[in-house]
C-alpha positions as CSV (number, residue, x, y, z in Angstrom):
1,M,-59.4,47.2,57.8
2,A,-58.2,50.3,55.8
3,A,-61.1,49.6,53.5
4,A,-64.1,49.5,56.1
5,A,-62.8,52.7,57.9
6,G,-62.6,54.4,54.3
7,S,-66.0,53.1,53.2
8,G,-68.0,53.4,56.7
9,V,-68.8,49.7,57.3
10,E,-72.5,49.2,58.7
11,T,-71.4,45.9,60.5
12,A,-69.0,46.1,63.5
13,D,-65.9,44.5,62.9
14,F,-64.5,45.6,66.4
15,I,-65.9,46.3,69.7
16,G,-64.5,49.9,71.5
17,F,-62.9,49.7,74.6
18,S,-64.7,52.6,76.4
19,T,-68.8,54.2,76.1
20,L,-66.8,57.2,74.1
21,S,-65.3,55.0,71.6
22,K,-66.7,55.1,68.4
23,C,-65.6,52.2,67.2
24,G,-68.1,49.7,65.6
25,Q,-70.8,52.1,65.3
26,K,-73.0,52.7,62.2
27,G,-72.8,55.6,60.5
28,A,-69.8,57.5,62.7
29,P,-67.7,59.6,61.1
30,K,-64.2,59.0,60.4
31,R,-61.7,59.3,63.1
32,K,-59.5,62.2,62.9
33,R,-55.7,61.9,63.0
34,V,-54.0,64.5,65.1
35,N,-50.8,65.3,65.6
36,R,-50.3,65.1,69.3
37,N,-46.9,66.3,70.0
38,K,-48.2,69.9,68.9
39,K,-49.3,72.0,71.8
40,K,-52.3,73.7,69.9
41,N,-53.7,70.8,69.4
42,W,-53.7,69.8,73.3
43,G,-57.1,71.4,74.2
44,R,-58.7,71.0,71.1
45,H,-58.5,67.4,70.2
46,S,-58.7,66.6,74.1
47,D,-61.6,65.0,75.9
48,V,-61.2,67.1,79.3
49,R,-64.4,66.5,80.8
50,D,-63.6,64.5,83.2
51,V,-61.3,67.0,84.2
52,E,-63.6,69.8,84.2
53,E,-66.1,67.4,86.5
54,F,-63.3,67.3,89.1
55,L,-62.2,70.8,89.2
56,E,-65.7,72.0,89.4
57,D,-66.6,69.6,92.1
58,V,-63.5,71.3,94.2
59,R,-64.6,74.5,93.6
60,L,-67.8,73.7,95.0
61,Q,-66.4,72.0,98.0
62,E,-64.2,75.3,98.7
63,R,-67.3,77.5,98.3
64,T,-69.3,75.7,100.9
65,A,-66.9,73.9,103.3
66,G,-64.3,76.5,103.1
67,G,-61.8,73.3,101.5
68,L,-61.8,69.8,100.7
69,L,-64.2,67.3,102.9
70,A,-61.6,64.9,102.4
71,E,-59.0,67.3,104.1
72,K,-61.0,68.3,106.9
73,A,-60.9,66.7,110.6
74,D,-64.2,65.0,111.8
75,E,-64.8,67.7,114.5
76,S,-65.2,70.3,111.9
77,L,-68.1,68.0,110.6
78,F,-69.6,66.4,112.9
79,F,-70.7,67.5,116.4
80,V,-72.4,65.5,119.2
81,D,-75.6,66.9,120.5
82,T,-76.1,66.5,123.8
83,G,-79.6,67.7,124.5
84,N,-79.3,70.4,127.1
85,K,-81.8,73.3,126.1
86,E,-80.7,76.1,128.0
87,K,-77.3,75.9,126.8
88,D,-79.0,75.7,123.2
89,T,-80.9,78.4,123.9
90,K,-78.1,80.6,125.9
91,V,-75.4,79.8,122.5
92,R,-78.5,80.6,119.7
93,K,-79.3,84.0,121.7
94,R,-75.7,84.9,122.2
95,V,-74.5,84.1,118.6
96,K,-77.5,84.0,116.7
97,P,-76.6,86.8,114.3
98,L,-79.0,89.3,112.5
99,R,-81.2,89.0,109.4
100,I,-79.3,91.7,107.6
101,D,-76.2,90.4,108.4
102,L,-76.9,87.1,107.0
103,I,-78.4,89.1,103.9
104,L,-75.2,90.9,103.7
105,Q,-72.6,87.6,104.0
106,P,-71.4,86.7,101.3
107,D,-72.8,83.1,99.7
108,S,-69.2,81.8,98.8
109,K,-66.4,80.9,101.6
110,V,-63.9,81.6,98.6
111,P,-61.7,84.9,99.9
112,A,-62.2,87.8,96.8
113,P,-59.5,88.6,95.3
114,K,-56.7,90.5,96.1
115,D,-55.7,94.0,94.5
116,V,-52.2,94.4,93.5
117,S,-52.9,97.7,92.3
118,S,-54.4,98.9,95.9
119,H,-51.1,97.5,97.7
120,Q,-48.7,98.9,95.6
121,V,-46.1,101.4,96.9
122,I,-44.3,104.6,94.7
123,N,-41.1,103.5,94.7
124,G,-41.5,100.2,96.5
125,R,-38.1,98.6,95.0
126,K,-35.7,101.8,95.8
127,L,-37.5,101.9,99.5
128,K,-37.0,98.0,100.1
129,R,-33.1,98.7,99.5
130,K,-32.6,101.9,101.4
131,R,-34.5,99.5,104.1
132,E,-32.4,97.2,104.2
133,R,-29.3,99.4,103.8
134,E,-30.5,101.3,107.2
135,G,-30.7,98.0,108.5
136,K,-27.3,97.0,107.7
137,L,-25.9,100.5,109.1
138,E,-27.9,100.2,112.2
139,E,-26.4,96.4,112.9
140,K,-22.2,98.1,112.6
141,G,-23.9,101.1,115.1
142,I,-24.2,103.7,112.3
143,L,-27.8,105.4,112.3
144,P,-29.7,107.6,109.8
145,R,-28.9,111.0,109.4
146,P,-32.4,112.2,110.5
147,D,-32.1,110.0,113.6
148,R,-28.4,111.6,114.0
149,L,-30.1,115.0,113.9
150,L,-32.8,113.9,116.6
151,L,-30.2,112.7,119.1
152,A,-28.0,115.5,118.8
153,Q,-31.0,118.1,119.7
154,L,-31.6,116.0,122.3
155,N,-28.7,115.8,124.1
156,Q,-28.0,119.7,123.5
157,P,-28.1,120.9,126.9
158,K,-31.1,123.5,127.6
159,T,-29.9,127.0,128.2
160,T,-32.3,128.3,130.5
161,S,-30.5,131.7,130.9
162,K,-31.7,134.9,128.8
163,D,-30.3,137.7,126.6
164,E,-29.8,140.8,128.0
165,P,-32.2,143.2,126.9
166,N,-30.8,145.7,125.0
167,N,-32.2,148.9,126.8
168,N,-29.9,147.8,130.0
169,P,-27.4,151.1,130.1
170,S,-25.4,149.3,132.4
171,R,-24.7,146.4,130.2
172,G,-20.8,145.8,128.2
173,Y,-20.1,147.7,125.1
174,Y,-17.6,146.2,122.8
175,D,-16.6,147.0,119.4
176,L,-18.6,145.1,116.4
177,W,-15.7,145.4,114.5
178,G,-12.8,144.6,116.3
179,D,-10.8,141.5,117.2
180,N,-12.3,140.6,120.6
181,N,-15.4,140.7,119.2
182,P,-17.8,138.6,121.4
183,L,-20.6,137.7,118.3
184,D,-17.0,135.6,116.5
185,S,-16.4,134.0,119.3
186,G,-18.3,130.5,118.2
187,L,-16.6,130.7,115.0
188,K,-13.0,130.5,116.3
189,G,-11.0,127.5,115.3
190,K,-13.3,126.6,112.8
191,D,-11.9,125.5,109.6
192,Q,-11.9,128.5,106.7
193,W,-13.6,126.6,103.7
194,Y,-16.7,125.4,106.4
195,L,-17.2,129.1,107.3
196,E,-17.3,130.2,103.9
197,Q,-19.2,127.4,102.9
198,T,-21.9,127.8,105.4
199,K,-22.0,131.6,104.9
200,K,-20.7,132.7,108.2
201,S,-17.5,134.0,106.8
202,R,-17.1,136.3,104.1
203,V,-14.7,134.9,101.1
204,K,-11.7,137.2,100.9
205,R,-11.6,139.8,98.5
206,P,-8.6,139.5,96.0
207,E,-6.0,142.4,96.6
208,R,-6.2,143.7,93.2
209,L,-10.2,144.7,94.4
210,H,-8.9,146.8,97.5
211,K,-6.3,148.8,94.9
212,K,-7.9,152.1,93.5
213,P,-8.6,152.7,90.1
214,S,-6.6,156.0,89.7
215,E,-4.4,157.4,92.2
216,L,-5.8,160.8,92.2
217,P,-7.5,162.6,95.1
218,A,-11.3,163.0,94.7
219,V,-11.1,166.5,94.6
220,E,-8.1,167.9,93.2
221,V,-6.9,171.7,94.4
222,A,-7.9,174.5,91.9
223,A,-4.4,176.2,90.7
224,P,-3.0,179.0,93.1
225,G,-4.3,181.2,90.0
226,A,-7.6,180.3,90.2
227,S,-8.0,182.4,93.5
228,Y,-10.6,185.6,93.9
229,N,-7.0,187.5,94.8
230,P,-3.9,185.7,93.5
231,S,-1.0,186.9,92.7
232,F,0.4,188.3,89.4
233,E,2.8,185.1,88.7
234,S,0.8,182.5,89.7
235,H,-2.3,184.5,87.0
236,Q,0.1,185.0,84.4
237,A,1.2,181.1,84.7
238,L,-2.8,180.1,84.8
239,L,-3.2,182.2,81.8
240,F,-1.2,181.2,79.9
241,Q,-2.0,177.3,80.5
242,A,-5.3,178.3,79.2
243,H,-3.9,180.1,76.1
244,E,-2.0,176.9,75.3
245,V,-5.1,174.7,75.5
246,E,-6.7,177.6,72.9
247,V,-3.8,177.5,70.5
248,K,-3.7,173.6,70.8
249,K,-7.3,173.8,69.3
250,L,-7.3,176.5,67.2
251,K,-4.4,174.4,65.2
252,E,-6.4,171.3,65.1
253,E,-9.3,173.4,63.6
254,L,-7.5,174.6,61.0
255,R,-5.4,171.5,60.3
256,V,-9.2,170.0,59.4
257,E,-10.3,172.4,57.6
258,R,-6.7,172.6,55.1
259,Q,-7.7,169.3,54.6
260,L,-11.0,169.7,53.5
261,K,-10.3,172.6,51.8
262,L,-11.0,172.8,47.8
263,P,-8.1,173.3,45.3
264,T,-7.9,177.1,43.8
265,A,-8.2,177.6,40.0
266,A,-4.0,177.9,39.8
267,E,-3.7,174.4,42.0
268,A,-6.6,172.4,39.8
269,P,-5.1,169.5,38.1
270,T,-5.3,169.7,34.1
271,E,-5.8,167.5,31.0
272,E,-1.7,167.4,30.7
273,S,-1.1,167.0,34.7
274,R,-3.3,163.8,34.6
275,L,-2.5,162.3,32.0
276,Q,1.5,162.5,32.7
277,E,-0.1,161.2,36.4
278,L,-1.3,158.4,34.3
279,C,1.9,157.5,32.3
280,E,4.5,157.8,34.9
281,G,7.1,155.0,35.3
282,L,5.8,153.3,32.0
283,V,8.7,153.9,29.8
284,E,11.2,152.8,32.4
285,E,9.6,149.7,33.2
286,S,9.4,148.6,29.3
287,E,13.3,149.2,29.3
288,D,14.0,147.1,32.4
289,D,11.7,144.6,31.1
290,A,13.6,144.3,27.9
291,V,16.5,144.6,29.9
292,G,15.1,142.0,31.7
293,E,14.7,139.7,29.0
294,E,17.9,140.0,27.1
295,Q,19.6,139.0,30.4
296,S,17.8,135.6,30.3
297,T,17.9,134.9,27.2
298,E,21.4,135.2,27.9
299,Q,21.6,133.0,31.4
300,N,19.4,130.3,29.2
301,T,22.4,130.3,26.5
302,V,25.0,129.6,29.0
303,A,26.0,126.3,30.2
304,L,26.3,125.5,33.6
305,P,29.9,124.2,34.8
306,Q,29.8,120.3,35.6
307,R,31.1,120.1,38.8
308,E,34.7,118.1,39.2
309,R,35.1,115.3,41.3
310,K,37.9,115.6,44.1
311,T,40.9,112.9,44.5
312,E,41.8,110.9,47.6
313,R,44.5,113.9,48.1
314,Q,42.3,116.4,48.0
315,R,40.0,115.2,50.2
316,K,42.7,114.6,52.8
317,K,44.1,117.4,53.0
318,E,40.7,119.7,53.3
319,K,40.6,117.2,56.4
320,E,44.3,118.3,57.8
321,A,43.0,122.0,57.2
322,R,40.2,122.0,59.2
323,K,41.9,119.9,62.4
324,L,44.6,122.5,61.6
325,K,41.6,125.6,62.4
326,A,40.2,123.9,64.8
327,R,43.0,123.6,66.8
328,Q,44.2,126.9,66.3
329,D,40.6,128.5,67.6
330,A,40.3,126.4,71.0
331,E,44.2,127.8,71.2
332,K,42.8,131.6,70.8
333,K,40.0,130.9,72.7
334,E,42.4,129.7,75.8
335,K,45.3,132.7,74.9
336,Q,41.9,134.9,75.4
337,K,40.8,133.5,79.0
338,R,44.4,133.9,80.1
339,Q,44.4,137.6,78.8
340,G,41.1,137.9,80.6
341,L,42.9,137.7,83.8
342,F,44.9,140.6,83.4
343,Q,41.7,142.8,82.3
344,L,39.9,142.3,86.1
345,K,39.4,146.1,85.9
346,S,38.1,146.9,82.9
347,I,35.5,144.3,83.4
348,Y,34.7,145.5,86.8
349,T,34.3,149.0,85.5
350,S,31.7,147.6,82.4
351,L,29.8,146.0,85.3
352,K,29.5,148.6,87.0
353,A,28.4,150.7,84.3
354,R,25.4,148.0,83.3
355,Q,24.3,148.1,86.3
356,A,24.1,152.1,86.2
357,E,22.6,151.5,83.0
358,L,20.2,149.0,84.4
359,L,18.8,151.1,87.2
360,R,18.6,153.8,85.2
361,R,16.1,151.9,82.9
362,K,14.5,150.9,86.0
363,Q,13.8,154.0,87.5
364,L,12.8,155.4,83.9
365,R,10.3,152.3,83.8
366,E,9.2,153.1,87.7
367,E,8.1,156.7,86.5
368,K,6.5,156.1,83.5
369,R,4.3,153.6,85.6
370,R,3.8,156.0,88.0
371,L,2.4,158.7,85.4
372,R,0.4,156.0,83.7
373,A,-1.6,155.2,87.0
374,V,-2.3,159.1,87.4
375,Q,-3.6,159.0,83.2
376,P,-7.0,158.6,82.6
377,H,-7.4,154.9,81.2
378,R,-9.1,153.8,77.8
379,L,-12.8,152.6,78.9
380,G,-14.8,153.1,76.3
381,R,-15.1,154.4,72.4
382,L,-14.2,158.0,72.9
383,R,-11.2,159.8,75.1
384,Y,-10.8,161.4,78.2
385,Q,-11.0,165.5,77.3
386,E,-9.4,167.6,79.6
387,P,-12.0,170.3,80.8
388,D,-11.9,173.8,80.0
389,V,-9.4,176.1,82.6
390,D,-11.9,178.2,84.8
391,V,-9.9,181.2,84.9
392,L,-10.5,185.3,84.8
393,L,-9.0,187.7,82.7
394,S,-6.8,190.6,84.2
395,E,-9.7,193.1,84.3
396,E,-12.4,190.6,86.0
397,L,-10.2,190.2,88.9
398,T,-12.0,191.5,91.9
399,D,-10.3,192.0,95.4
400,S,-13.3,190.9,97.5
401,L,-14.9,187.7,97.7
402,R,-18.2,189.5,97.3
403,K,-18.2,190.7,93.9
404,L,-16.4,187.2,92.9
405,K,-18.5,185.7,89.9
406,P,-18.7,182.1,89.6
407,E,-17.1,180.0,87.0
408,G,-17.7,176.2,85.9
409,S,-20.3,173.8,86.9
410,L,-20.2,171.8,90.4
411,A,-21.8,168.9,88.7
412,K,-19.7,169.4,85.3
413,E,-16.7,169.2,87.8
414,R,-17.6,165.8,89.6
415,F,-18.8,164.2,86.7
416,K,-15.6,165.3,84.9
417,S,-13.4,163.9,88.2
418,F,-15.4,160.5,87.6
419,Q,-14.1,160.3,83.9
420,K,-10.6,161.2,84.8
421,R,-10.6,158.9,87.9
422,N,-11.6,155.5,86.0
423,L,-14.5,155.0,87.7
424,I,-16.8,155.8,84.2
425,E,-16.3,156.1,80.7
426,P,-16.5,159.1,78.9
427,R,-19.6,159.7,77.6
428,E,-20.9,162.8,75.5
429,R,-24.5,164.3,75.5
430,A,-27.2,162.5,73.4
431,K,-28.6,164.0,70.7
432,F,-32.2,163.5,70.0
433,K,-33.4,164.3,66.9
434,R,-36.9,165.9,66.2
435,K,-38.9,163.1,64.3
436,L,-41.9,165.5,63.3
437,K,-42.0,169.1,61.4
438,V,-42.6,172.0,64.0
439,K,-46.2,173.4,63.0
440,Y,-47.5,177.0,63.5
441,V,-50.9,177.8,64.3
442,E,-52.2,181.2,64.9
443,K,-55.5,180.6,66.8
444,R,-58.4,183.0,66.4
445,A,-58.5,184.7,69.8
446,F,-55.1,185.3,69.0
447,R,-55.7,186.9,65.5
448,E,-58.6,188.7,67.2
449,V,-56.3,190.8,69.4
450,T,-53.6,191.1,67.0
451,L,-56.4,192.5,64.3
């Protein structure tokens, strides 16, 4: 049988069980042996024509009849002809569609496929969960926030009264910054945190912002000697003050000149002095090094003494001596405590002196703090410099206000006052350097005049 299958026997030795079977046919190709356990061979080596014909028949019935004929009722497939012509004509006139409608009707009764993308909603799952959550809250009696706001707006009492116009002279007045301001009546009893967050109340300013940066007055009164007709003593005191300022400036200039001054020929260093400065300390250091080396060699040659081991008796004596010393110290402290009872008067006197010293130090600190409060602080890279004292000489004094000459500048005085009161940092005038050289040109018209 194997030979017949392998060599293609012409005689039919077997009869096939179906019409599609090629067994026993002459010249039939060799039947392929396929592994049906693998899924990829099911559609390739399987005969599914009968299944396809069945499915095609089912699709045809769905297109033409809207479903399988076997599942439809007899009333939908057949009707009884009564032969009533009037009724038929009325029905035909009422039901008969237009020709254009018949043309536009689809041939298939299968509904069009649903467009999934047209029914998709953005964030559909999120909105679905939100609706479910709102439904659960609504069952508990909790409405969403928009509904609550709408109900609150609907339940709000309607005020029909109109505000009083501002042009009514007989209206009541109130202090806008007072405690009984009617505008703040709606904020009474509310939480301070709530008022601050809703911008209905200002945040409380810290205490440090209420303090002035300096305790100096905004406008300082000039000295009595700066008057147009001062007394002799006050004018001399003001002159002495200006003199001290000028002497201090002169000393500073002399100090700078002395430091920058070049030495004279007598003071200039010579070769001998320069060599002596370079050799200073070299000989003494060499001698000290030699002595140190000798001492180190002697220490190295001396053998260290060996530590002797203490006996039991010596250890016992040392222990007893330590105990005796501790007992004596305790007795001494106890004796000092008993003697302290007779020193109460001296202790009280020392305590009073200590308290007086602490009070003096406290007053000194307070005085320093007050002086620091009126002094200008270091706000920038420059220090504050006192302005020049505006004073007139004795021969410039006048006995009349009409003849008085103004001294100083009001703008400069205000500027210095801001710096002294720590409102602005000390500044200096900007120095502008000319980048391009100035070129003088004599014009022709001017040259003609001069010639």
